[in-house]
MDTraj code that builds the backbone (N, CA, C; nanometers):
import mdtraj as md
import numpy as np

residues = "MET ARG ILE SER ILE PRO ALA VAL ILE ILE ALA PHE VAL ALA THR ALA PRO THR GLY PRO VAL LEU VAL ASP GLN ALA SER SER LEU PRO ALA ALA SER GLU LEU VAL TYR GLU THR PHE CYS LYS LYS GLU GLU ARG GLU LYS ARG GLN ILE PHE ARG ALA ALA THR ALA ALA GLN LYS VAL THR LEU THR ARG THR GLN LEU GLU ARG TRP ARG ASP ALA ASN GLN PRO ALA VAL THR LYS ASP GLN LEU SER THR ILE GLU GLU LEU LEU ALA MET ILE THR VAL LYS LEU PHE ASP ALA SER ASP GLU GLY LYS SER LEU ILE ALA LYS PHE GLU ALA THR ALA ARG LYS ALA PHE SER GLY ARG GLN MET ASP GLU MET ALA PRO ASP GLY PRO CYS ILE ALA LYS LYS".split()
xyz = np.array([
    [0.1052, -0.0774, 0.0520],
    [0.0169, -0.0013, 0.0129],
    [0.1144, 0.1555, -0.0190],
    [0.0867, 0.2054, -0.1490],
    [0.1036, 0.3316, -0.0876],
    [0.0948, 0.4457, 0.0279],
    [0.1811, 0.5313, 0.0645],
    [0.1164, 0.6429, 0.1379],
    [0.0784, 0.8011, 0.1207],
    [0.0670, 0.8373, 0.1114],
    [-0.0238, 0.9872, 0.0936],
    [0.1369, 1.0588, 0.0244],
    [0.1038, 1.1809, -0.0943],
    [0.2113, 1.2677, -0.0792],
    [0.2627, 1.3418, 0.0549],
    [0.1190, 1.4042, 0.1297],
    [0.2451, 1.4390, 0.2838],
    [0.2750, 1.3700, 0.3031],
    [0.2379, 1.2251, 0.3746],
    [0.3353, 1.1587, 0.4108],
    [0.4331, 1.0934, 0.3263],
    [0.4540, 1.1093, 0.2102],
    [0.5698, 1.0853, 0.1646],
    [0.6783, 1.1635, 0.1801],
    [0.6565, 1.2874, 0.1477],
    [0.7009, 1.3884, 0.2030],
    [0.7250, 1.4397, 0.2831],
    [0.6089, 1.4144, 0.4440],
    [0.7088, 1.3816, 0.5831],
    [0.7984, 1.2967, 0.5464],
    [0.7941, 1.1759, 0.5271],
    [0.8740, 1.0778, 0.5594],
    [1.0376, 1.1009, 0.5012],
    [0.9977, 1.1538, 0.3745],
    [1.0880, 1.2158, 0.2984],
    [1.2349, 1.3099, 0.3225],
    [1.1492, 1.4250, 0.3798],
    [1.2255, 1.5521, 0.4453],
    [1.2685, 1.4563, 0.6021],
    [1.2536, 1.3848, 0.6685],
    [1.3218, 1.3645, 0.8125],
    [1.5067, 1.3678, 0.6995],
    [1.5890, 1.3927, 0.8484],
    [1.6859, 1.4786, 0.8243],
    [1.8021, 1.3230, 0.8427],
    [1.7435, 1.2430, 0.8501],
    [1.7961, 1.1091, 0.8932],
    [1.7460, 1.0025, 0.7952],
    [1.7794, 0.8734, 0.7435],
    [1.7154, 0.7435, 0.7321],
    [1.6862, 0.6932, 0.8168],
    [1.5432, 0.6455, 0.7865],
    [1.4684, 0.5641, 0.8981],
    [1.5989, 0.4397, 0.9444],
    [1.7243, 0.3427, 0.8917],
    [1.8182, 0.3488, 0.8870],
    [1.8948, 0.3364, 0.8439],
    [2.0456, 0.2308, 0.9043],
    [2.1434, 0.3185, 0.8552],
    [2.1661, 0.2413, 0.6771],
    [2.1950, 0.3677, 0.5942],
    [2.2277, 0.3393, 0.4550],
    [2.4044, 0.2925, 0.4042],
    [2.3977, 0.1877, 0.3663],
    [2.5263, 0.1552, 0.3584],
    [2.5365, 0.2168, 0.2501],
    [2.7421, 0.1871, 0.2705],
    [2.7866, 0.2319, 0.1267],
    [2.7513, 0.1961, -0.0125],
    [2.7422, 0.0063, 0.0440],
    [2.7369, -0.0408, -0.1178],
    [2.5600, -0.0059, -0.1474],
    [2.5254, 0.0493, -0.0511],
    [2.3869, 0.1118, -0.1462],
    [2.3963, 0.2628, -0.1694],
    [2.4333, 0.3233, -0.0735],
    [2.4382, 0.4948, -0.1749],
    [2.5314, 0.4370, -0.2678],
    [2.6007, 0.4031, -0.3322],
    [2.7031, 0.3767, -0.4433],
    [2.6264, 0.3266, -0.5149],
    [2.5202, 0.2635, -0.4996],
    [2.4171, 0.1900, -0.6293],
    [2.3146, 0.3230, -0.6233],
    [2.2841, 0.3664, -0.6281],
    [2.2243, 0.4915, -0.6242],
    [2.2803, 0.5637, -0.7400],
    [2.1303, 0.6326, -0.8731],
    [2.1905, 0.6899, -0.9448],
    [2.2788, 0.8238, -0.9042],
    [2.3212, 0.8609, -1.0334],
    [2.3847, 1.0194, -1.0065],
    [2.3008, 1.0752, -1.0891],
    [2.3116, 1.2157, -0.9945],
    [2.2452, 1.2864, -1.0057],
    [2.1865, 1.3482, -1.1504],
    [2.2934, 1.3295, -1.2483],
    [2.1910, 1.3222, -1.4331],
    [2.1145, 1.2587, -1.4205],
    [2.1570, 1.1125, -1.3411],
    [2.1080, 0.9782, -1.4037],
    [1.9250, 0.9738, -1.3438],
    [1.9109, 1.0910, -1.2737],
    [1.7584, 1.0880, -1.1678],
    [1.6977, 1.1447, -1.2535],
    [1.5406, 1.0325, -1.3656],
    [1.4801, 1.1978, -1.3936],
    [1.3436, 1.0094, -1.3792],
    [1.2501, 1.1034, -1.4134],
    [1.1286, 1.0182, -1.4043],
    [1.1351, 0.9183, -1.4072],
    [1.1370, 0.8309, -1.5619],
    [1.1007, 0.7469, -1.6851],
    [1.2068, 0.6640, -1.5410],
    [1.2877, 0.6551, -1.4860],
    [1.3962, 0.5913, -1.5007],
    [1.3580, 0.4994, -1.2854],
    [1.3161, 0.6498, -1.2225],
    [1.2981, 0.6368, -1.0932],
    [1.1650, 0.5582, -1.0717],
    [1.0654, 0.6058, -1.1329],
    [0.9458, 0.5498, -1.1397],
    [0.9200, 0.3995, -1.1922],
    [1.0242, 0.3152, -1.2206],
    [1.0209, 0.1996, -1.2498],
    [1.0069, 0.0669, -1.1465],
    [1.1270, 0.2164, -1.0262],
    [1.2092, 0.1339, -0.9436],
    [1.0764, 0.0791, -0.8685],
    [1.1127, -0.0102, -0.7610],
    [1.0321, -0.0849, -0.6385],
    [0.9971, 0.0104, -0.5387],
    [0.8945, 0.0326, -0.4900],
    [0.8892, 0.1023, -0.3526],
    [0.9482, 0.1271, -0.3451],
    [0.9906, 0.0448, -0.1916],
    [1.1475, 0.0828, -0.1497],
    [1.2674, 0.1410, -0.2339],
    [1.2774, 0.1291, -0.3329],
    [1.4275, 0.1784, -0.3758],
    [1.3850, 0.3477, -0.3636],
    [1.2977, 0.3718, -0.4195],
    [1.1957, 0.5140, -0.4543],
    [1.2425, 0.5929, -0.4061],
    [1.2634, 0.5103, -0.2611],
    [1.2143, 0.5987, -0.1232],
    [1.3928, 0.6122, -0.0519],
    [1.4746, 0.5229, -0.0552],
    [1.6319, 0.5320, -0.0594],
    [1.6217, 0.6263, -0.1650],
    [1.5951, 0.6427, -0.2516],
    [1.6809, 0.6652, -0.3809],
    [1.6608, 0.8320, -0.3711],
    [1.5162, 0.8306, -0.3180],
    [1.4239, 0.9847, -0.3264],
    [1.5079, 1.0180, -0.2170],
    [1.5387, 0.9387, -0.0429],
    [1.6115, 1.0243, 0.0389],
    [1.7112, 1.0979, 0.0243],
    [1.8268, 0.9959, -0.1189],
    [1.9515, 1.0412, -0.1235],
    [1.9256, 1.1742, -0.2425],
    [1.8257, 1.1515, -0.2488],
    [1.8050, 1.2613, -0.3685],
    [1.8820, 1.4411, -0.2983],
    [1.8460, 1.5431, -0.4225],
    [1.8753, 1.6899, -0.3795],
    [1.7421, 1.6971, -0.3530],
    [1.6910, 1.8310, -0.3049],
    [1.6241, 1.8882, -0.2771],
    [1.5516, 1.9019, -0.4540],
    [1.6399, 1.9989, -0.4622],
    [1.5882, 1.9807, -0.6522],
    [1.5483, 1.9241, -0.7011],
    [1.6171, 1.8077, -0.6875],
    [1.5197, 1.6948, -0.7626],
    [1.4336, 1.6220, -0.6948],
    [1.3924, 1.6335, -0.5697],
    [1.2480, 1.5901, -0.4844],
    [1.1634, 1.6628, -0.5820],
    [1.1759, 1.8091, -0.6221],
    [1.1195, 1.8864, -0.6903],
    [1.0673, 1.8003, -0.7596],
    [1.1204, 1.8491, -0.8499],
    [1.1238, 1.7453, -1.0087],
    [1.0702, 1.6345, -0.9997],
    [1.1192, 1.5715, -0.9108],
    [1.0219, 1.4138, -0.9322],
    [0.8536, 1.4482, -0.8615],
    [0.8432, 1.4876, -0.7715],
    [0.6923, 1.5278, -0.7309],
    [0.6374, 1.5876, -0.7636],
    [0.7036, 1.6817, -0.8469],
    [0.5907, 1.7717, -0.8996],
    [0.5663, 1.7004, -1.0521],
    [0.6482, 1.6043, -1.1605],
    [0.6696, 1.4925, -1.2061],
    [0.5264, 1.4394, -1.2082],
    [0.5146, 1.3789, -1.0957],
    [0.3930, 1.3270, -1.0711],
    [0.2683, 1.3362, -1.0678],
    [0.2938, 1.4497, -0.9959],
    [0.1426, 1.5209, -1.0021],
    [0.0682, 1.6101, -1.1124],
    [0.1631, 1.6450, -1.1777],
    [0.1265, 1.7663, -1.3711],
    [0.0619, 1.5792, -1.4405],
    [0.1859, 1.4748, -1.4118],
    [0.1678, 1.3957, -1.4562],
    [-0.0201, 1.3063, -1.4612],
    [-0.0385, 1.3343, -1.3506],
    [-0.1461, 1.2415, -1.2449],
    [-0.2164, 1.3100, -1.3138],
    [-0.2602, 1.4566, -1.3553],
    [-0.3061, 1.6075, -1.3306],
    [-0.3898, 1.5394, -1.5232],
    [-0.2758, 1.5379, -1.5806],
    [-0.2570, 1.5211, -1.6837],
    [-0.3668, 1.3981, -1.7772],
    [-0.3038, 1.2716, -1.7144],
    [-0.3845, 1.1685, -1.7304],
    [-0.5690, 1.1006, -1.6163],
    [-0.5816, 1.2689, -1.5604],
    [-0.7462, 1.2489, -1.4895],
    [-0.8024, 1.3370, -1.4880],
    [-0.7363, 1.4276, -1.6178],
    [-0.8189, 1.5101, -1.6161],
    [-0.9303, 1.5018, -1.6636],
    [-0.9767, 1.4362, -1.6903],
    [-1.1309, 1.4165, -1.7445],
    [-1.2490, 1.4086, -1.6479],
    [-1.1264, 1.3111, -1.6208],
    [-1.2190, 1.2720, -1.4164],
    [-1.2632, 1.3923, -1.2681],
    [-1.1668, 1.4601, -1.3035],
    [-1.1782, 1.5674, -1.1758],
    [-1.2338, 1.7070, -1.2064],
    [-1.2913, 1.7553, -1.0758],
    [-1.3486, 1.8268, -1.1024],
    [-1.2783, 2.0000, -1.1313],
    [-1.3038, 2.1549, -1.1054],
    [-1.2367, 2.1940, -1.1907],
    [-1.1827, 2.2725, -1.0130],
    [-1.2538, 2.2339, -0.9364],
    [-1.1604, 2.2299, -0.8109],
    [-1.0361, 2.1913, -0.8329],
    [-1.0626, 2.0561, -0.8196],
    [-0.9448, 1.9414, -0.7632],
    [-0.8608, 2.0527, -0.8942],
    [-0.8526, 2.0317, -0.9777],
    [-0.7497, 2.1066, -1.0625],
    [-0.7067, 2.2332, -1.0454],
    [-0.8428, 2.3323, -0.9950],
    [-0.7422, 2.4293, -0.9230],
    [-0.6534, 2.4248, -0.7741],
    [-0.7033, 2.2973, -0.7167],
    [-0.6516, 2.2426, -0.5776],
    [-0.4326, 2.2125, -0.6396],
    [-0.4593, 2.0963, -0.7565],
    [-0.3112, 2.0574, -0.7467],
    [-0.2585, 2.1788, -0.8460],
    [-0.3050, 2.2840, -0.9157],
    [-0.2343, 2.4032, -0.9391],
    [-0.2026, 2.4830, -0.8038],
    [-0.2388, 2.5430, -0.7378],
    [-0.1713, 2.5625, -0.6073],
    [-0.0960, 2.4580, -0.5620],
    [-0.1113, 2.2752, -0.5725],
    [-0.0185, 2.2154, -0.5038],
    [0.1135, 2.2466, -0.6045],
    [0.1326, 2.2457, -0.6765],
    [0.1888, 2.2051, -0.7577],
    [0.3044, 2.4099, -0.7266],
    [0.2460, 2.4058, -0.7014],
    [0.2874, 2.6174, -0.6700],
    [0.3959, 2.5613, -0.5614],
    [0.3259, 2.4934, -0.4345],
    [0.4048, 2.4607, -0.3219],
    [0.5002, 2.3852, -0.3657],
    [0.4938, 2.3183, -0.4104],
    [0.6574, 2.2152, -0.4497],
    [0.7815, 2.3061, -0.5090],
    [0.7829, 2.3428, -0.3806],
    [0.9669, 2.4196, -0.4202],
    [0.9980, 2.3814, -0.3071],
    [1.1910, 2.3666, -0.3344],
    [1.3292, 2.3802, -0.2533],
    [1.3009, 2.3306, -0.0855],
    [1.1752, 2.4517, -0.0887],
    [1.2156, 2.4895, 0.0768],
    [1.0967, 2.3407, 0.1576],
    [1.0131, 2.3125, 0.1001],
    [0.8944, 2.2031, 0.1196],
    [0.9603, 2.1185, 0.1590],
    [1.1000, 2.0667, 0.1039],
    [1.1576, 1.9098, 0.1923],
    [1.3255, 1.9879, 0.2467],
    [1.2859, 2.0773, 0.3458],
    [1.3499, 2.1312, 0.4604],
    [1.3695, 2.0968, 0.5224],
    [1.3499, 2.0481, 0.5963],
    [1.3361, 1.9916, 0.7487],
    [1.3610, 2.1106, 0.8552],
    [1.3232, 2.2989, 0.7607],
    [1.3408, 2.3445, 0.9189],
    [1.1714, 2.3397, 0.9579],
    [1.1908, 2.4573, 1.0550],
    [1.0234, 2.5096, 1.1342],
    [0.9553, 2.5488, 0.9640],
    [1.0020, 2.5991, 0.8803],
    [0.9112, 2.6739, 0.7378],
    [0.8956, 2.5232, 0.6856],
    [0.9792, 2.4160, 0.6304],
    [0.9131, 2.3398, 0.6102],
    [0.8416, 2.2519, 0.6258],
    [0.8189, 2.1787, 0.8080],
    [0.7809, 2.1369, 0.8458],
    [0.5992, 2.1880, 0.8428],
    [0.6481, 2.3668, 0.8078],
    [0.4897, 2.4701, 0.8277],
    [0.4861, 2.3911, 0.7108],
    [0.4905, 2.4349, 0.5572],
    [0.4509, 2.4188, 0.4677],
    [0.4055, 2.3136, 0.4301],
    [0.5064, 2.2187, 0.4806],
    [0.4697, 2.0247, 0.4593],
    [0.2940, 2.0225, 0.5302],
    [0.3016, 2.0630, 0.6486],
    [0.1345, 2.0994, 0.6482],
    [0.0219, 2.1301, 0.6352],
    [0.0745, 2.2937, 0.5605],
    [0.0064, 2.3119, 0.4430],
    [-0.0571, 2.2430, 0.3177],
    [0.0323, 2.1609, 0.2915],
    [0.0524, 2.1297, 0.1170],
    [-0.0444, 1.9835, 0.2453],
    [0.0132, 1.9655, 0.2980],
    [-0.1260, 1.8367, 0.3719],
    [-0.2815, 1.8466, 0.3867],
    [-0.2871, 2.0055, 0.4445],
    [-0.4498, 2.0358, 0.4279],
    [-0.4663, 2.0398, 0.3240],
    [-0.3821, 2.1439, 0.2212],
    [-0.4413, 2.1263, 0.0837],
    [-0.4999, 2.0389, 0.0158],
    [-0.4161, 1.9089, 0.0196],
    [-0.4756, 1.7569, -0.0792],
    [-0.6006, 1.7249, -0.0227],
    [-0.5800, 1.6951, 0.1721],
    [-0.6683, 1.6054, 0.2128],
    [-0.8291, 1.7067, 0.1929],
    [-0.7867, 1.8006, 0.1514],
    [-0.9248, 1.9240, 0.1336],
    [-1.0621, 1.7821, 0.0002],
    [-0.8805, 1.7770, -0.0708],
    [-0.9567, 1.7895, -0.2503],
    [-0.9584, 1.6640, -0.3019],
    [-0.8928, 1.5653, -0.2297],
    [-0.8396, 1.4580, -0.2661],
    [-0.9025, 1.3076, -0.1736],
    [-0.8929, 1.2016, -0.2169],
    [-0.9167, 1.0979, -0.2109],
    [-0.8045, 1.0421, -0.0969],
    [-0.8171, 0.9132, -0.0866],
    [-0.6988, 0.8545, -0.0570],
    [-0.5937, 0.8068, -0.1844],
    [-0.6908, 0.6799, -0.1931],
    [-0.6755, 0.6614, -0.3603],
    [-0.6138, 0.7674, -0.4169],
    [-0.6472, 0.8736, -0.4886],
    [-0.5800, 0.9914, -0.5641],
    [-0.4448, 1.0055, -0.4879],
    [-0.5206, 1.0559, -0.3992],
    [-0.3358, 1.1089, -0.3405],
    [-0.1906, 1.0262, -0.2688],
    [-0.2238, 0.8543, -0.3332],
    [-0.1422, 0.7763, -0.3269],
    [-0.1062, 0.7297, -0.4546],
    [-0.1935, 0.7241, -0.6230],
    [-0.1673, 0.7760, -0.7103],
    [-0.0330, 0.8930, -0.7436],
    [-0.0522, 1.0364, -0.6709],
    [-0.0169, 1.1157, -0.6932],
    [0.1119, 1.1385, -0.6701],
    [0.1201, 1.0653, -0.5127],
    [0.2581, 1.0446, -0.4430],
    [0.3608, 0.9924, -0.5161],
    [0.4901, 1.0957, -0.5020],
    [0.6354, 1.1022, -0.5641],
    [0.6358, 0.8942, -0.5740],
    [0.6548, 0.7517, -0.4607],
    [0.6805, 0.6305, -0.4713],
    [0.4957, 0.6180, -0.5079],
    [0.4128, 0.6742, -0.6422],
    [0.3292, 0.6293, -0.7166],
    [0.3504, 0.5501, -0.8383],
    [0.2936, 0.5058, -0.8825],
    [0.2583, 0.4040, -1.0461],
    [0.3305, 0.4989, -1.1551],
    [0.4107, 0.4504, -1.2260],
    [0.4360, 0.5492, -1.3505],
    [0.3189, 0.5707, -1.4338],
    [0.2771, 0.7718, -1.4569],
    [0.2252, 0.7435, -1.5181],
    [0.2927, 0.8334, -1.6294],
    [0.2776, 0.7629, -1.7710],
    [0.3105, 0.8020, -1.9150],
    [0.2941, 0.9286, -1.9011],
    [0.3634, 0.9844, -1.9619],
    [0.3286, 1.1234, -2.0426],
    [0.2713, 1.1121, -2.1365],
    [0.1872, 1.2130, -2.1419],
    [0.0795, 1.2496, -2.1974],
    [0.1108, 1.3084, -2.3470],
])
top = md.Topology()
chain = top.add_chain()
for i, resn in enumerate(residues, 1):
    res = top.add_residue(resn, chain, resSeq=i)
    for name in ("N", "CA", "C"):
        top.add_atom(name, md.element.get_by_symbol(name[0]), res)
traj = md.Trajectory(xyz[None], top)
């Protein structure tokens, strides 16, 4: 079962991984130039989380925005105008500051979470999460 966008972001913002990252694990992570959505989304959920934790804030922004944009594009006929508006609001919130472990980052996460929960079901949020299913570009 996938976790929601806010839960994923909260988990990934943590300053330390949930367990020790072994040198051989870290060395197997893709180089920054290789961390692209198409490669990332095909990984197993656990590996996605490892890669996401090791990614730079800018890479996290790109992966998170790409998943949300692709979900929007794939589901546009089925979502309401209010939901589309909320997606645009969420996209505007996905900045490097969102992935900062500071008090400001935590405050932004809380706002992001509240905004998302008002408009989307748990299933929809699971699909929009960075560790959600691959969504082809339209």
